[in-house]
C-alpha positions in Angstrom: 74.8 82.8 61.4 78.5 82.0 61.9 78.1 80.8 65.5 75.8 77.9 64.5 78.6 76.6 62.2 81.2 76.6 64.9 82.4 73.5 66.7 84.1 75.7 69.3 82.0 77.1 72.1 82.9 78.0 75.7 80.7 77.2 78.6 80.3 79.4 81.7 83.0 77.6 83.7 85.5 77.9 80.8 84.7 81.6 80.4 85.3 82.3 84.1 88.6 80.3 84.0 89.9 82.4 81.0 88.7 85.7 82.6 90.5 84.8 85.9 93.7 83.9 84.0 93.5 87.2 82.1 94.0 89.1 85.3 97.3 87.3 85.8 98.5 87.3 82.2 102.2 88.0 82.3 102.6 89.3 78.8 100.8 91.0 76.0 101.0 87.8 73.8 99.3 85.7 76.5 96.7 88.3 77.1 95.9 88.5 73.4 95.8 84.7 73.0 93.4 84.4 75.9 91.2 87.3 74.8 91.0 86.0 71.2 90.0 82.5 72.3 87.4 83.9 74.7 86.0 86.1 71.9 85.8 83.3 69.4 84.3 80.9 71.9 81.6 83.4 72.9 80.5 84.1 69.3 82.4 87.1 68.0 83.1 87.0 64.3 86.3 85.6 63.0 86.9 88.7 60.9 86.6 91.0 64.0 88.9 88.9 66.1 91.6 88.5 63.5 91.5 92.3 62.8 91.5 93.3 66.5 94.2 90.9 67.7 96.3 91.0 64.5 96.4 87.2 64.1 95.5 85.0 61.1 92.6 82.6 61.0 94.9 79.6 61.2 96.6 81.1 64.3 93.3 81.6 66.0 92.2 78.1 65.2 95.5 76.8 66.5 95.0 78.7 69.8 91.5 77.2 70.1 92.9 73.6 69.5 95.6 74.2 72.1 93.0 75.5 74.5 90.8 72.4 74.0 93.7 70.0 74.5 95.6 71.7 77.3 93.2 74.4 78.7 94.5 77.9 79.7 97.9 76.4 80.6 98.5 75.6 77.0 98.0 79.3 76.0 100.2 80.6 78.8 103.7 80.5 77.2 106.5 79.6 79.6 109.2 80.3 77.1 111.0 83.7 77.0 110.8 83.9 73.2 112.8 86.3 71.2 111.6 89.4 73.0 113.3 89.2 76.4 113.6 93.0 76.5 110.3 94.0 78.1 109.1 97.2 79.7 108.6 97.3 83.4 105.2 98.4 84.7 106.7 101.7 85.7 108.2 102.1 82.1 104.8 101.2 80.6 103.0 103.8 82.7 105.7 106.4 81.7 105.4 105.4 78.0 101.6 105.7 78.2 101.9 109.2 79.6 104.6 110.2 77.1 102.6 109.0 74.1 99.6 110.9 75.3 101.5 114.1 76.0 104.0 114.0 73.0 103.5 113.7 69.3 106.1 111.9 67.1 107.0 115.3 65.6 107.7 116.7 69.1 109.9 113.7 69.9 111.7 113.3 66.5 111.2 116.5 64.6 110.5 116.2 60.9 112.0 112.7 61.0 108.7 111.3 62.4 107.3 108.4 60.3 103.7 109.6 60.4 103.1 112.2 57.6 101.0 114.3 59.9 103.5 114.1 62.7 100.7 113.5 65.2 99.8 109.8 64.9 102.1 107.3 66.6 103.2 104.6 64.1 105.1 101.4 64.8 108.3 102.9 63.4 107.9 105.9 65.7 107.2 103.6 68.7 110.3 101.6 67.8 112.4 104.8 67.9 110.8 106.0 71.2 111.4 102.7 73.0 115.0 102.4 71.8 115.7 106.1 72.7 113.8 106.4 75.9 114.2 102.9 77.5 116.9 101.1 75.5 114.3 98.4 74.5 114.1 96.8 71.1 111.6 94.1 70.2 112.4 91.5 67.5 109.0 91.4 65.9 106.8 94.2 64.5 103.8 92.4 66.1 105.2 93.1 69.5 104.9 96.9 68.8 101.4 96.4 67.6 100.5 94.5 70.8 102.2 97.2 72.9 100.1 99.9 71.1 97.0 97.8 71.8 97.9 97.4 75.4 98.5 101.1 75.8 95.1 101.8 74.2 93.4 99.3 76.6 95.1 101.0 79.6 93.9 104.4 78.3 90.3 103.2 77.9 90.4 101.7 81.4 91.7 104.9 82.9 89.0 106.9 81.1 86.3 104.6 82.4 87.6 104.9 85.9 87.8 108.7 85.7 84.2 108.8 84.3 82.9 106.7 87.2 84.9 108.9 89.7 83.5 112.1 88.1 79.9 110.7 88.3 80.5 110.0 92.0 81.6 113.6 92.6 78.6 115.0 90.8 76.2 113.0 93.0 
């Protein structure tokens, strides 16, 4: 089993520290770094983590080394990086709603990147952010992270709605 071969494991205190920091993560990149280290340190497979967070094995191992040396503070980036243009919380909520209610074909006509005109691609998201909010990220990875964040928000909202619906049925 892969876990037995690992030299990197998180104890209960480290897990709680990362989980607490996740609640205050100021950017998608920090959130993904923390979640990936948490997943690896608690036994998830390397293949699953790299696929889910879009990072390479060497990047994940680097994040684990940084965590061991500096703790969560080492994973919380203080630099602005190349993507200073960020969506506000209100814009993110609006974008989440728009992506759920609009298809790329509705937004861009036959010029949508997705052949089916229904699925949001990174190219379509780029166009939507630029057109709707005037925001352009420097890296394609930023668009992938944003799509992941929107997906997590949608999953969270569905879970909250399900719990609310069950309370009404009681």
